[in-house]
matplotlib code that plots the C-alpha trace (Angstrom):
import matplotlib.pyplot as plt

x = [-0.9, -4.6, -5.7, -3.4, -4.5, -8.2, -7.6, -6.0, -9.1, -11.4, -9.3, -9.5, -13.2, -13.8, -11.5, -14.0, -15.7, -18.9, -18.8, -22.1, -22.7, -26.3, -25.3, -22.9, -19.3, -19.2, -15.7, -15.4, -14.3, -10.7, -10.3, -11.9, -9.6, -6.5, -7.7, -8.1, -4.5, -3.2, -2.4, -3.9, -4.6, -8.1, -9.6, -8.0, -9.3, -12.8, -12.8, -11.2, -13.9, -16.6, -15.3, -15.1, -18.8, -20.4, -17.8, -18.9, -16.5, -15.6, -17.8, -15.2, -13.3, -9.9, -7.0, -5.0, -2.3, -5.0, -7.0, -4.1, -3.6, -7.3, -7.6, -4.3, -5.3, -8.8, -7.4, -4.9, -7.7, -9.9, -7.0, -6.4, -10.2, -10.2, -6.8, -5.8, -2.7, 0.1, -1.4, -2.4, 1.2, 2.4, -0.3, 0.8, 4.5, 3.7, 1.9, 4.8, 7.3, 5.3, 4.8, 8.5, 9.7, 10.9]
y = [-4.6, -4.0, -6.4, -4.7, -1.2, -2.3, -3.6, -0.4, 1.5, -0.8, -0.3, 3.5, 3.5, 1.3, 3.6, 6.4, 6.9, 7.8, 4.6, 2.7, -0.2, 1.2, 4.3, 5.3, 6.1, 9.6, 11.2, 14.2, 17.7, 17.2, 14.1, 15.8, 18.8, 16.6, 14.7, 17.8, 18.7, 15.4, 15.3, 12.2, 10.6, 11.5, 7.9, 7.5, 10.9, 10.0, 6.7, 8.3, 11.0, 8.4, 6.5, 9.8, 10.4, 7.1, 4.6, 2.2, 0.4, 2.4, 1.5, 2.6, 0.0, 0.3, -2.1, -3.2, -0.6, 2.1, 0.5, 0.3, 4.1, 4.6, 2.6, 3.9, 7.6, 7.0, 5.3, 8.1, 10.8, 8.9, 8.6, 12.3, 12.9, 10.6, 11.3, 14.7, 15.1, 14.6, 11.6, 10.1, 10.3, 8.6, 5.9, 5.3, 5.3, 2.5, 0.5, 1.0, -0.2, -3.4, -4.0, -3.4, -5.5, -9.1]
z = [0.2, -0.7, 2.1, 4.6, 3.7, 3.7, 7.3, 8.3, 7.0, 9.0, 12.1, 11.7, 11.2, 14.3, 16.3, 15.9, 19.3, 17.4, 15.3, 15.0, 12.7, 12.2, 10.4, 7.6, 8.6, 7.2, 7.6, 9.8, 8.7, 9.9, 7.7, 4.7, 5.2, 5.3, 2.2, 0.2, 0.8, -0.7, -4.4, -6.0, -9.3, -10.4, -10.1, -6.7, -5.5, -6.7, -4.8, -1.7, -1.6, -2.1, 1.0, 2.9, 2.2, 3.2, 4.1, 1.3, -0.9, -4.0, -6.9, -9.5, -11.5, -9.9, -10.0, -6.9, -7.5, -7.2, -4.4, -2.0, -1.9, -1.8, 1.4, 2.9, 2.3, 3.6, 6.8, 7.4, 7.0, 9.4, 11.9, 11.6, 12.2, 15.3, 16.9, 15.5, 13.3, 15.9, 17.5, 14.2, 13.0, 16.2, 15.8, 12.1, 13.1, 15.6, 12.9, 10.5, 13.0, 13.6, 9.9, 9.2, 12.1, 11.8]

ax = plt.figure().add_subplot(projection="3d")
ax.plot(x, y, z, "-o")
ax.set_aspect("equal")
plt.show()
């Protein structure tokens, strides 16, 4: 699960039309606003906000059960920032249908 959610986060970062490998992937205001509305365990919240700030891997000692939601929440927030809420939900529904399919 951690590998899949990490891949989802990578895809969301690369979907940003302003993405450049030469600068940090700082999350936009729409993604940050969405993140602030999500209740999270303290360690998860700290890692998610660290990812939102510079796109670097969290430097906190988290286990796989904590890292999966960190990457998933970060990916959704970035999708919201890139696509807007409605289109992000449609995009995530398409991903869910592919993952849940045979």
